[in-house]
C-alpha positions as CSV (number, residue, x, y, z in Angstrom):
1,M,96.3,120.1,131.5
2,F,97.7,120.1,127.6
3,V,95.7,122.7,125.7
4,Y,95.9,122.9,122.2
5,R,95.8,126.1,120.6
6,F,94.4,125.4,117.0
7,K,94.0,128.1,113.9
8,V,90.7,127.7,111.4
9,A,91.0,129.3,108.6
10,L,88.0,129.8,105.7
11,R,90.3,127.1,103.3
12,Y,88.6,129.5,99.7
13,D,89.6,132.5,102.4
14,K,92.0,132.2,105.0
15,K,91.8,135.7,106.2
16,I,88.6,134.4,108.4
17,Y,89.6,132.4,111.1
18,R,88.8,131.7,114.7
19,E,91.8,130.4,117.8
20,I,90.0,127.8,119.6
21,D,91.7,126.2,122.6
22,I,90.9,122.6,123.4
23,L,91.4,120.1,126.4
24,K,94.0,117.4,124.3
25,S,91.0,115.1,126.9
26,Q,88.7,116.5,124.6
27,T,87.3,115.0,122.0
28,L,86.7,115.5,117.5
29,G,82.9,116.0,118.0
30,D,84.1,118.9,121.2
31,F,86.6,121.4,119.1
32,H,83.4,120.5,116.1
33,K,81.2,122.5,118.1
34,A,82.9,125.2,118.9
35,I,83.8,125.7,115.2
36,F,81.1,125.1,115.0
37,T,79.7,128.0,117.6
38,A,82.8,130.2,116.6
39,F,82.0,130.8,112.8
40,D,77.5,131.3,114.1
41,R,76.7,128.6,112.5
42,Y,73.3,127.3,113.8
43,E,72.0,124.1,112.1
44,E,74.4,120.5,111.9
45,H,75.6,119.2,109.1
46,L,77.3,115.8,109.0
47,Y,81.7,116.1,109.2
48,S,84.3,115.4,108.6
49,F,88.1,115.5,109.8
50,F,90.8,114.9,107.1
51,L,94.7,114.5,109.0
52,T,96.8,114.9,106.1
53,R,99.5,116.8,108.8
54,G,100.9,118.9,105.9
55,R,99.7,122.1,103.6
56,T,97.7,120.7,100.1
57,E,95.3,121.9,97.8
58,S,94.9,118.6,96.6
59,R,91.5,117.0,97.1
60,R,92.6,114.0,96.1
61,K,95.4,113.9,98.8
62,I,93.0,115.2,101.8
63,Y,90.5,112.3,100.8
64,D,93.2,110.7,100.8
65,A,94.0,110.9,104.3
66,P,92.5,109.6,108.0
67,E,89.1,110.5,107.9
68,Y,87.3,111.4,111.7
69,T,83.6,111.8,111.2
70,L,80.5,110.3,112.7
71,P,79.7,107.2,113.4
72,E,76.7,106.9,111.3
73,V,78.4,108.3,108.1
74,F,81.4,105.4,108.2
75,D,78.8,102.7,109.3
76,D,76.7,103.1,105.7
77,S,78.6,100.9,104.1
78,V,78.6,103.4,100.6
79,F,81.4,105.5,102.2
80,R,82.8,102.3,104.4
81,R,86.1,102.8,104.4
82,N,89.9,104.6,106.4
83,K,87.1,106.1,108.8
84,R,87.3,107.1,112.4
85,S,84.8,108.4,115.0
86,A,85.2,112.2,115.8
87,T,83.4,111.5,118.4
88,K,85.6,109.2,120.4
89,T,89.0,110.9,119.2
90,K,90.7,112.6,121.9
91,I,93.0,116.0,120.5
92,A,96.1,114.0,121.8
93,Q,95.3,110.8,120.2
94,L,96.3,112.9,116.8
95,D,99.3,112.9,118.3
96,L,99.8,115.8,116.0
97,S,102.9,119.0,116.5
98,E,103.0,121.9,116.1
99,K,102.5,124.0,112.7
100,E,101.5,120.2,111.0
101,K,97.2,121.1,109.2
102,M,94.7,119.0,109.2
103,Y,91.7,119.5,106.9
104,Y,87.4,119.7,107.8
105,L,84.4,119.7,105.9
106,F,81.3,120.7,106.9
107,D,78.1,120.3,104.9
108,Y,78.5,117.5,102.1
109,G,76.6,119.6,100.6
110,D,77.5,123.6,100.8
111,E,81.1,122.0,101.5
112,W,82.5,124.5,104.0
113,W,85.9,124.0,103.9
114,H,88.4,124.7,106.5
115,E,91.9,124.3,106.4
116,I,92.9,124.4,110.6
117,T,96.8,124.6,111.9
118,L,98.8,123.9,115.6
119,L,99.6,127.3,116.4
120,S,100.5,126.2,119.6
121,I,100.6,123.4,123.0
122,Y,100.5,125.6,126.3
123,K,100.3,124.1,129.7
124,T,97.2,125.1,132.2
125,D,95.7,124.4,136.3
126,N,92.4,125.7,134.6
127,T,90.9,123.2,133.2
128,S,87.2,124.7,133.1
129,G,85.3,126.4,129.9
130,Y,86.9,124.2,128.0
131,P,86.9,124.6,124.1
132,K,86.9,128.5,123.9
133,I,87.1,130.5,121.2
134,V,90.0,132.9,121.6
135,K,90.1,135.1,118.4
136,K,88.0,135.7,115.6
137,V,89.5,137.8,112.3
138,G,86.8,138.4,109.8
139,G,83.2,138.1,109.9
140,S,80.8,134.9,109.6
141,P,80.4,134.3,106.7
142,E,76.6,133.1,105.9
143,Q,75.9,129.5,106.6
144,Y,73.2,130.1,103.4
145,P,74.0,132.8,101.0
146,D,70.9,134.7,99.1
147,Y,73.0,134.1,96.2
148,D,69.8,135.5,93.8
149,E,70.6,139.2,95.5
150,E,74.2,139.7,95.0
């Protein structure tokens, strides 16, 4: 079985990142759960992955890329466009190559943006315990920072 190792960095501070291993047969929904846990979040929100394949600073390019999200988001006629189900899309279906990128938005209100890079693909015989958080660099920011205390 093939394992994909991703680096998931906060877009506004790339020194804070996590490396996560996930099986090619697992879904973007599974990947979201691993990211949620890796950044010590505690309250679920809507999320989307945007498959840009390359790095960009342009929000327009991100939003124009294929989007993978929850079915309840793309079932709403206001949001209908080129969206796919994150809970049904397997990692292998993205057809990613090493060093390609995508973006992940968690919480549409607070907009926690992440830049995701595929670091490597390797083979394993042990398929239990995936996805795995294999590296944590930098502390997890508060999900709801109290700006009045600063």
